[in-house]
C-alpha positions in Angstrom: -9.2 -39.6 4.2 -11.4 -40.7 7.0 -10.6 -44.5 7.1 -7.3 -43.9 8.9 -9.0 -41.4 11.3 -12.1 -43.4 12.2 -11.6 -46.3 14.6 -15.1 -47.4 14.1 -15.6 -50.6 12.2 -18.8 -49.2 10.7 -17.0 -46.2 9.2 -18.7 -47.0 5.9 -22.0 -46.0 7.4 -20.9 -42.5 8.4 -21.2 -39.3 6.4 -19.3 -36.1 6.4 -20.8 -33.1 8.2 -21.7 -31.0 5.2 -23.8 -33.8 3.7 -25.8 -34.2 6.9 -26.1 -30.5 7.6 -26.0 -28.7 4.2 -26.1 -24.9 4.0 -26.2 -22.3 1.1 -22.4 -22.2 0.9 -22.4 -25.7 -0.7 -24.7 -24.7 -3.5 -23.2 -24.9 -7.0 -24.3 -21.3 -7.4 -22.0 -20.3 -4.5 -19.1 -22.7 -5.1 -18.5 -21.8 -8.8 -18.4 -17.9 -8.3 -16.3 -18.2 -5.2 -13.9 -20.6 -6.9 -13.4 -18.1 -9.7 -12.9 -15.2 -7.3 -10.4 -17.1 -5.1 -8.5 -18.4 -8.1 -8.3 -14.8 -9.5 -7.1 -13.4 -6.1 -4.6 -16.2 -5.7 -2.8 -16.0 -9.0 -3.0 -12.2 -9.5 -2.1 -11.5 -5.9 0.8 -13.9 -6.0 2.1 -12.6 -9.3 1.8 -8.9 -8.2 3.6 -9.3 -4.9 6.3 -11.7 -6.2 7.0 -9.2 -9.0 7.2 -6.4 -6.5 9.7 -8.3 -4.3 11.8 -9.5 -7.3 12.0 -6.1 -9.0 12.8 -4.2 -5.8 15.4 -6.7 -4.5 17.0 -6.8 -8.0 17.9 -3.1 -7.7 19.7 -2.2 -4.5 19.1 1.5 -5.1 15.4 0.8 -4.5 15.9 -0.4 -0.9 14.8 2.8 0.7 13.1 3.0 4.1 9.6 3.2 2.7 10.3 0.4 0.2 11.5 -1.9 3.0 8.0 -1.5 4.6 6.4 -2.2 1.2 8.5 -5.3 0.8 7.3 -6.4 4.2 3.8 -5.8 3.1 4.3 -7.8 -0.1 5.9 -10.7 1.8 2.8 -10.9 4.1 0.5 -10.7 1.2 2.3 -13.7 -0.4 1.9 -15.7 2.7 -1.9 -14.9 2.8 -2.2 -15.9 -0.9 -0.5 -19.3 -0.2 -2.2 -20.2 3.1 -5.4 -18.3 3.5 -6.8 -18.2 0.0 -6.8 -22.0 -0.6 -7.5 -23.3 2.9 -10.1 -21.0 4.3 -12.7 -21.7 1.5 -12.2 -25.4 1.8 -12.8 -25.5 5.6 -15.8 -23.1 5.2 -17.5 -25.2 2.5 -16.8 -28.7 3.7 -16.6 -28.1 7.5 -13.8 -30.6 7.9 -10.1 -30.4 8.6 -8.0 -32.5 6.3 -4.5 -31.4 7.2 -3.6 -33.1 10.5 -3.2 -32.0 14.1 0.2 -30.2 13.7 -1.1 -28.0 10.9 -4.2 -27.3 12.9 -1.9 -25.2 15.1 0.6 -24.1 12.6 -1.5 -22.9 9.6 -3.9 -20.7 11.7 -0.8 -19.3 13.4 0.9 -18.4 10.1 -2.4 -17.0 8.7 -2.8 -14.8 11.8 0.8 -13.6 11.7 0.6 -12.7 8.0 -2.6 -10.7 8.5 -1.1 -8.7 11.4 2.1 -8.1 9.5 0.1 -6.8 6.6 -2.0 -4.3 8.6 1.0 -3.3 10.8 3.0 -2.6 7.6 0.3 -0.4 6.2 0.4 1.6 9.4 4.2 1.8 9.3 4.1 3.1 5.7 1.5 5.7 6.7 3.7 6.8 9.7 6.8 7.0 7.5 5.0 9.2 5.0 3.5 11.3 7.7 7.0 12.1 9.2 8.5 12.7 5.7 5.7 15.2 4.6 4.2 16.7 7.8 7.4 16.7 9.9 10.2 17.0 7.3 12.7 18.4 9.9 12.4 15.3 12.1 15.4 12.9 11.9 14.4 10.4 9.3 14.4 6.6 9.9 17.5 5.0 8.6 17.6 1.8 6.5 18.9 -0.1 9.5 16.1 1.3 11.6 13.5 0.2 9.0 14.9 -3.3 9.0 14.7 -3.4 12.8 11.1 -2.0 12.7 10.0 -4.8 10.3 11.6 -7.4 12.6 9.7 -5.8 15.5 6.4 -6.0 13.5 6.9 -9.7 12.9 7.7 -10.3 16.6 4.6 -8.3 17.7 2.4 -10.2 15.2 3.7 -13.5 16.5 3.0 -12.5 20.1 -0.6 -11.3 19.3 -1.3 -14.5 17.3 0.2 -16.9 19.9 -2.9 -17.3 22.1 -5.0 -18.1 19.0 -2.6 -20.8 17.8 -2.2 -22.2 21.3 -6.0 -22.7 21.7 -6.6 -24.3 18.4 -7.5 -28.0 18.6 -8.5 -30.7 16.1 -11.7 -32.2 17.5 -13.6 -35.2 16.2 -17.3 -34.9 15.5 -19.2 -36.6 18.3 -22.5 -37.0 16.6 -23.4 -40.5 15.5 -22.8 -41.3 11.8 -20.8 -38.2 11.2 -17.2 -38.7 10.1 -14.2 -36.4 10.3 -12.6 -33.7 12.4 -12.7 -29.9 12.6 -10.1 -27.5 13.7 -11.4 -24.8 16.0 -10.6 -22.6 19.0 -11.0 -24.3 22.4 -10.8 -21.7 25.2 -11.2 -22.3 28.9 -14.0 -19.8 29.0 -16.2 -17.8 26.6 -15.1 -14.6 28.4 -11.4 -15.1 27.7 -12.2 -16.0 24.0 -14.3 -12.8 23.6 -11.7 -10.7 25.3 -9.1 -12.0 22.8 -11.5 -11.4 19.9 -11.8 -7.7 20.9 -8.0 -7.4 21.2 -7.6 -8.9 17.7 -10.1 -6.5 16.2 -8.4 -3.5 17.8 -4.9 -4.6 16.8 -5.8 -5.8 13.3 -8.3 -3.2 12.2 -9.2 -0.4 14.5 -5.6 0.8 15.4 -4.2 0.5 11.8 -7.2 2.2 10.3 -7.0 5.0 12.8 -3.3 5.5 12.2 -3.8 5.5 8.4 -6.7 7.9 8.6 -4.8 10.3 10.9 -1.6 10.2 8.9 -3.1 10.5 5.4 -5.6 13.2 6.5 -2.7 15.3 7.8 -0.6 14.6 4.7 -3.5 15.6 2.5 -3.9 18.8 4.4 -0.3 19.8 4.2 0.1 18.9 0.6 -3.1 20.8 -0.3 -1.8 23.9 1.4 1.6 23.6 -0.3 0.0 23.2 -3.7 -2.2 26.3 -3.1 0.9 28.2 -1.9 2.9 27.1 -4.9 0.2 28.2 -7.4 -0.2 31.5 -5.6 3.6 32.2 -5.8 3.7 31.2 -9.5 0.9 33.7 -10.2 2.6 36.4 -8.3 6.0 35.8 -9.9 4.4 35.7 -13.3 2.6 39.0 -12.8 5.8 40.6 -11.4 7.8 39.3 -14.3 5.4 40.6 -16.9 5.3 44.1 -15.3 9.1 44.3 -14.8 10.3 43.3 -18.3 11.5 46.2 -20.4 12.6 44.9 -23.8 14.8 47.0 -26.2 13.2 48.0 -29.5 15.8 45.9 -31.4 14.6 42.3 -31.5 11.5 43.0 -29.5 9.4 40.3 -31.2 12.0 37.6 -30.5 12.2 38.4 -26.8 8.5 38.7 -26.5 8.2 35.2 -28.0 10.7 33.8 -25.6 8.9 35.4 -22.7 5.6 34.1 -23.8 7.0 30.7 -24.2 8.3 30.9 -20.6 5.0 32.1 -19.3 3.2 29.3 -21.1 5.4 26.8 -19.4 4.5 28.4 -16.1 0.8 28.0 -16.8 1.4 24.4 -17.7 3.3 23.9 -14.5 0.4 25.4 -12.5 -2.0 23.0 -14.2 0.4 20.1 -13.5 0.3 21.0 -9.8 -3.5 21.1 -9.7 -3.8 17.7 -11.5 -1.1 16.2 -9.3 -2.9 17.4 -6.2 -6.1 15.8 -7.4 -4.2 12.5 -8.1 -2.6 12.6 -4.7 -6.0 13.2 -3.0 -7.5 10.2 -4.9 -4.7 7.9 -3.9 -4.7 8.9 -0.3 -8.5 8.6 0.0 -8.4 5.2 -1.8 -5.7 3.8 0.6 -7.8 4.6 3.7 -11.2 3.8 2.3 -10.2 0.6 0.6 -8.6 -0.7 3.8 -11.8 0.2 5.7 -14.4 -1.2 3.3 -12.5 -4.5 2.8 -11.7 -5.4 6.4 -14.7 -3.9 8.3 -17.3 -6.4 7.0 -15.1 -9.5 7.9 -14.5 -8.1 11.4 -18.2 -7.3 11.9 -19.3 -10.8 10.8 -16.6 -12.5 13.0 -17.8 -10.3 16.0 -21.4 -11.3 15.5 -20.6 -15.0 15.2 -18.5 -14.7 18.4 -21.3 -13.2 20.5 -24.2 -15.2 19.0 -24.6 -17.8 21.7 -27.8 -19.2 20.3 -26.3 -19.5 16.8 -29.6 -18.4 15.4 -28.6 -14.9 14.1 -27.7 -16.1 10.6 -30.2 -18.9 10.3 -33.0 -17.8 8.1 -36.4 -19.0 9.4 -34.6 -20.8 12.2 -33.6 -23.6 9.8 -30.2 -25.3 9.9 -30.1 -25.6 6.1 -30.6 -21.9 5.8 -27.6 -21.0 7.9 -25.9 -18.2 5.9 -23.0 -17.6 8.3 -20.5 -19.7 6.2 -21.7 -18.0 3.0 -21.2 -14.5 4.6 -17.9 -15.5 6.0 -16.7 -16.6 2.5 -18.0 -13.3 1.0 -16.4 -11.0 3.6 -13.2 -13.1 3.6 -12.8 -12.8 -0.2 -13.3 -9.0 0.0 -10.6 -8.8 2.7 -8.2 -10.9 0.7 -8.6 -8.5 -2.3 -6.1 -6.4 -0.5 -3.5 -8.9 -1.7 -4.2 -7.7 -5.3 -4.8 -4.0 -4.6 -1.8 -3.4 -2.3 0.8 -3.8 -5.0 -1.2 -1.5 -7.3 -1.7 1.3 -4.7 1.8 1.1 -3.3 3.9 0.2 -6.3 2.2 0.0 -9.7 0.9 3.5 -9.7 4.5 4.6 -9.6 5.6 5.1 -13.3 9.2 4.3 -12.4 8.1 0.9 -11.0 6.0 0.2 -14.1 9.0 0.9 -16.4 11.2 -1.4 -14.2 8.7 -4.2 -14.5 8.6 -3.9 -18.2 12.4 -3.7 -18.6 13.0 -6.5 -16.1 10.7 -9.0 -17.9 10.8 -7.8 -21.5 13.9 -5.6 -21.8 17.5 -5.1 -21.1 18.5 -5.2 -17.5 21.0 -2.3 -18.0 18.1 -0.1 -19.2 16.2 -0.8 -16.0 19.3 0.3 -14.0 19.4 3.6 -15.9 15.7 4.2 -15.1 16.6 4.4 -11.4 19.5 6.7 -11.9 17.8 9.1 -14.3 15.5 10.9 -11.9 13.6 13.6 -13.7 13.8 17.1 -12.1 11.6 19.2 -14.2 12.7 22.5 -12.6 16.1 22.0 -14.1 14.4 22.3 -17.5 13.2 25.7 -16.7 16.7 26.8 -15.7 18.0 25.5 -19.0 15.3 27.3 -21.0 16.0 30.7 -19.5 19.7 30.6 -20.3 18.8 31.9 -23.8 17.7 35.1 -22.2 20.9 35.6 -20.2 23.6 37.8 -21.8 21.5 38.8 -24.8 19.5 41.8 -23.5 21.4 45.1 -22.9 18.5 47.4 -22.2 16.3 44.6 -20.7 18.3 43.8 -17.6 15.3 44.0 -15.4 13.6 41.2 -17.3 16.7 39.1 -17.4 17.4 39.5 -13.7 13.8 38.7 -12.8 13.9 35.5 -14.8 17.3 34.6 -13.5 16.3 35.3 -9.9 13.1 33.4 -10.2 14.9 30.3 -11.5 17.8 30.4 -9.0 15.2 30.6 -6.2 13.3 27.7 -7.6 16.4 25.5 -7.7 18.4 26.7 -4.7 15.6 27.1 -2.2 13.3 24.4 -3.3 15.5 21.5 -4.5 16.4 19.0 -1.7 17.3 15.4 -1.6 18.3 12.7 0.9 21.7 10.9 0.8 22.3 8.2 3.4 19.3 9.4 5.4 20.3 13.0 5.5 18.5 15.9 3.9 20.7 18.1 1.7 20.1 21.3 -0.3 22.4 21.8 -3.3 23.8 25.2 -4.4 22.1 27.2 -7.2 24.4 25.9 -9.8 23.3 22.3 -9.1 23.6 20.0 -12.1 21.2 17.2 -13.1 23.8 14.5 -12.6 24.3 15.7 -9.0 20.8 14.8 -8.1 20.6 11.6 -10.1 23.2 9.6 -8.1 22.3 6.0 -7.3 22.9 7.0 -3.6 19.7 9.0 -3.6 16.9 7.1 -1.9 14.3 9.9 -1.9 14.3 13.1 -3.9 11.8 16.0 -3.8 11.9 19.3 -5.6 10.7 21.6 -2.8 8.2 20.6 -0.1 5.4 20.7 -2.7 7.1 18.0 -4.7 6.7 15.5 -1.9 3.3 15.1 -3.7 5.1 13.4 -6.6 8.1 11.7 -5.0 7.0 10.7 -1.5 3.3 9.9 -1.8 2.6 8.8 -5.4 6.0 7.5 -6.4 7.0 5.2 -3.6 9.7 3.3 -5.4 12.3 5.9 -6.4 
């Protein structure tokens, strides 16, 4: 590698930098664990994100606004898996650049763009969910608007990364008997380099984290209130139903059984809402906390290295061979890159519809996977069907029948809403299941409370 690069006739006498100045990152006890970690992140991250892209693009009905942002996130994660995961550990351990002058500018540029697109996409997903849940009456973003937004995110990422790529240079080691080149930033002044470092930290971490924290905190607050309101209404309606029902003496036991069955379902529904709210809370907290704990250490280490003019902060006992900066950089970088594996899980795999589509796509009939998309489950329709047995069968128990009927019509006509071509629609009380299972539907939610299930947890619907 170095024969063609070294013009010195005595190139056989030179040594590479890492042999002259060893550090803990070159220890076998560091290389083997990090090799396993990076291989795990590379293959699992690439598999998860490629699967997400393939399954989503294979079903046009899945190309909703939110899923376009998720596809954008998956594409940037794939780029990081291909370019950041293999190259960064090599340059950290061996302190040499083996890929030529052109790639010294190109690879860091693509790495930077992919990281910015990833974090910007996470912010866009949070904003889209915030508008959908917290401000449901706001005009929703169209599919075309989502595509334009993703293009804008890529352009913005390129603009922010451009100074970094422009100031990258491949520099030859000047010390005697040291072979090789290293690719590093070469700025006109330390002041401009540090100013850019702060801009990068704000754009890549601080702003996206603040946006995610704000959006998901508000979403959590709204959904919690809606869940509590829903439970309270269910309790009130159940109490009113029990007190208003007057059954005839003939067939009393049969009607009591039917009523008890209905009330049992209401209790199960209440428990489902509570569990669903807990699940939503866990997912929302995980999204914000995971982003923070994975990217914060890497940003802090980079900031310390940037402002450590003496280069002594990470040198234990002041010795060069105890410089742990490269080891810490590897550690924090691998933690940050774990997002490539976790993102498909948080934003896709937790959705049962997506899991079914993956299984059917790889192991089952493609036609079955298409039916999974079209057969959207609206559990409230079941309640409407169950109470039909009470209609027209009670002569002296009209108050009970009317109470049941009114409760069900309200739950369907007032609460059921769905979006077709970007517009929110509310069906009539006699809505049928096939009317809300059309392939045109990009997002469906049974009353605002059900945004818990369809808009936050189940992103690919």
